[in-house]
C-alpha positions as CSV (number, residue, x, y, z in Angstrom):
1,X,84.6,95.0,106.6
2,X,85.9,98.6,106.7
3,X,88.3,100.1,109.1
4,X,85.5,101.9,110.9
5,X,83.7,98.7,111.9
6,X,81.2,98.5,109.1
7,X,80.4,95.4,107.1
8,X,78.9,96.3,103.7
9,X,76.9,93.9,101.6
10,X,75.8,94.4,98.0
11,X,73.7,92.2,95.8
12,X,70.4,92.3,94.0
13,X,66.7,91.4,94.4
14,X,63.9,91.1,91.9
15,X,61.2,93.9,92.1
16,X,58.3,93.9,89.7
17,X,60.1,91.6,87.3
18,X,63.3,93.7,87.3
19,X,66.5,93.2,89.2
20,X,67.5,96.1,91.4
21,X,70.9,96.5,93.1
22,X,70.7,96.5,96.9
23,X,73.0,97.6,99.7
24,X,73.2,97.0,103.4
25,X,75.7,98.4,105.9
26,X,76.0,97.1,109.4
27,X,78.0,98.6,112.3
28,X,79.8,95.7,114.2
29,X,80.7,98.0,117.1
30,X,77.1,98.7,118.1
31,X,75.1,96.2,116.1
32,X,73.1,98.8,114.3
33,X,72.3,98.8,110.6
34,X,73.5,102.1,109.0
35,X,71.1,101.4,106.1
36,X,68.0,99.2,106.2
37,X,68.7,95.7,104.9
38,X,68.0,95.6,101.2
39,X,68.2,99.3,100.5
40,X,67.9,99.9,96.7
41,X,70.9,101.8,95.6
42,X,69.7,103.2,92.3
43,X,67.0,102.8,89.7
44,X,69.7,102.1,87.0
45,X,71.7,99.4,88.9
46,X,70.7,95.9,88.3
47,X,73.1,93.5,89.9
48,X,75.9,94.5,92.2
49,X,79.0,92.4,92.7
50,X,82.0,94.5,93.9
51,X,82.3,96.7,97.0
52,X,85.2,98.5,98.6
53,X,85.9,101.5,100.9
54,X,87.1,104.8,99.6
55,X,89.7,106.9,101.4
56,X,87.0,109.3,102.7
57,X,85.2,106.3,104.3
58,X,82.5,106.2,101.6
59,X,81.7,103.1,99.7
60,X,82.5,102.1,96.1
61,X,80.2,99.7,94.3
62,X,80.5,97.9,90.9
63,X,78.3,95.6,88.9
64,X,75.8,95.6,86.1
65,X,73.4,98.3,85.0
66,X,69.9,97.6,83.7
67,X,70.9,98.4,80.2
68,X,73.7,95.8,80.2
69,X,76.6,98.2,80.7
70,X,79.0,98.2,83.7
71,X,77.8,100.1,86.8
72,X,80.0,102.1,89.1
73,X,78.9,104.2,92.0
74,X,80.1,105.9,95.1
75,X,77.7,106.0,98.1
76,X,77.8,107.2,101.7
77,X,77.7,104.6,104.4
78,X,73.8,104.8,104.5
79,X,73.7,103.9,100.8
80,X,73.0,107.5,99.5
81,X,74.5,107.8,96.0
82,X,77.2,110.5,95.7
83,X,77.7,109.7,92.1
84,X,77.0,106.9,89.7
85,X,77.9,106.1,86.1
86,X,77.9,103.3,83.5
87,X,80.5,102.2,81.0
88,X,80.2,103.1,77.3
89,X,80.0,99.4,76.4
90,X,78.3,96.2,77.6
91,X,80.2,95.0,80.7
92,X,79.9,93.3,84.0
93,X,82.2,94.6,86.8
94,X,83.1,92.2,89.7
95,X,85.7,94.2,91.7
96,X,86.5,97.8,92.4
97,X,89.2,99.9,94.3
98,X,90.3,103.4,94.9
99,X,94.0,103.7,93.9
100,X,96.7,105.8,95.6
101,X,95.9,108.8,93.4
102,X,92.2,108.8,94.3
103,X,91.0,107.3,91.0
104,X,88.5,104.5,91.0
105,X,89.3,101.3,89.0
106,X,86.8,98.5,88.3
107,X,87.4,95.2,86.5
108,X,85.3,92.4,85.0
109,X,84.5,91.5,81.4
110,X,83.0,92.9,78.2
111,X,82.0,90.4,75.6
112,X,84.6,87.7,75.5
113,X,87.4,89.9,76.9
114,X,88.5,90.9,80.4
115,X,87.9,94.6,81.0
116,X,89.0,97.4,83.2
117,X,87.6,100.9,83.6
118,X,89.3,103.9,85.4
119,X,87.4,106.9,86.7
120,X,88.4,110.1,88.4
121,X,87.2,111.0,91.9
122,X,83.9,112.5,90.5
123,X,83.0,109.4,88.5
124,X,84.1,110.6,85.1
125,X,85.6,107.8,82.9
126,X,89.2,108.4,82.2
127,X,90.0,105.2,80.3
128,X,88.7,101.8,79.6
129,X,90.5,98.8,78.1
130,X,89.8,95.2,77.1
131,X,92.4,92.4,77.5
132,X,92.3,89.3,75.3
133,X,94.0,86.3,76.8
134,X,94.0,83.0,74.8
135,X,91.2,83.7,72.4
136,X,88.3,82.4,74.4
137,X,86.3,84.0,77.2
138,X,88.5,86.0,79.6
139,X,87.4,87.5,83.0
140,X,88.9,89.6,85.7
141,X,87.5,89.0,89.2
142,X,89.9,90.9,91.4
143,X,92.1,94.0,91.3
144,X,94.9,95.3,93.7
145,X,97.4,98.1,93.5
146,X,101.1,97.4,94.0
147,X,103.3,99.6,96.1
148,X,104.7,101.1,92.9
149,X,101.2,102.0,91.6
150,X,100.7,99.2,89.1
151,X,97.4,97.5,88.8
152,X,97.4,93.7,89.4
153,X,94.2,92.1,87.9
154,X,93.4,88.4,88.4
155,X,90.9,86.1,86.8
156,X,91.0,83.4,84.1
157,X,91.6,83.0,80.4
158,X,90.0,80.3,78.4
159,X,91.7,78.7,75.4
160,X,90.1,77.5,72.2
161,X,89.5,74.0,73.8
162,X,87.4,75.6,76.6
163,X,90.1,75.0,79.2
164,X,90.3,77.8,81.8
165,X,93.6,78.8,83.3
166,X,94.3,81.3,86.1
167,X,95.4,84.6,84.8
168,X,97.2,87.6,86.3
169,X,97.8,90.8,84.4
170,X,100.0,93.7,85.6
171,X,99.6,97.2,84.0
172,X,100.8,100.7,84.6
173,X,98.2,103.1,86.0
174,X,96.9,103.8,82.4
175,X,96.2,100.1,81.8
176,X,99.3,99.6,79.6
177,X,101.0,96.2,79.8
């Protein structure tokens, strides 16, 4: 739920054998849908997982693009795309935020490693980074920004025995440990 009484949902639905990312925004103050339920966000988005509000009351979305790369977009509240982009590598992005400097940061995984990507306010990729935990599959499912501007990413790391353990990684704004 956003500060302006909207609840935003993202997900996917199968259309003609292909998954398309969908978006719905509902105003809790007046009970009116801002966008029709199941609005297709874009022809390149496949599965959408992360949603957050930007400082200008627009919506940030992350997920998976049709070509297997990470998908990041900024839309207005009705679901109209302001900008969208994909990562340069295969990735699935589960969470997204706008940091205190106005940059967009999304997290998830790429291959067996946890992954973060940072973009400017126009959707241009500034940096991307993978994080290898214990040698198995690693994932980030959430991200927050500390009061001092550090990124705090949470998820799990898997060891060589297949055991999964909770994992929290803190970095500077450039993704450095």
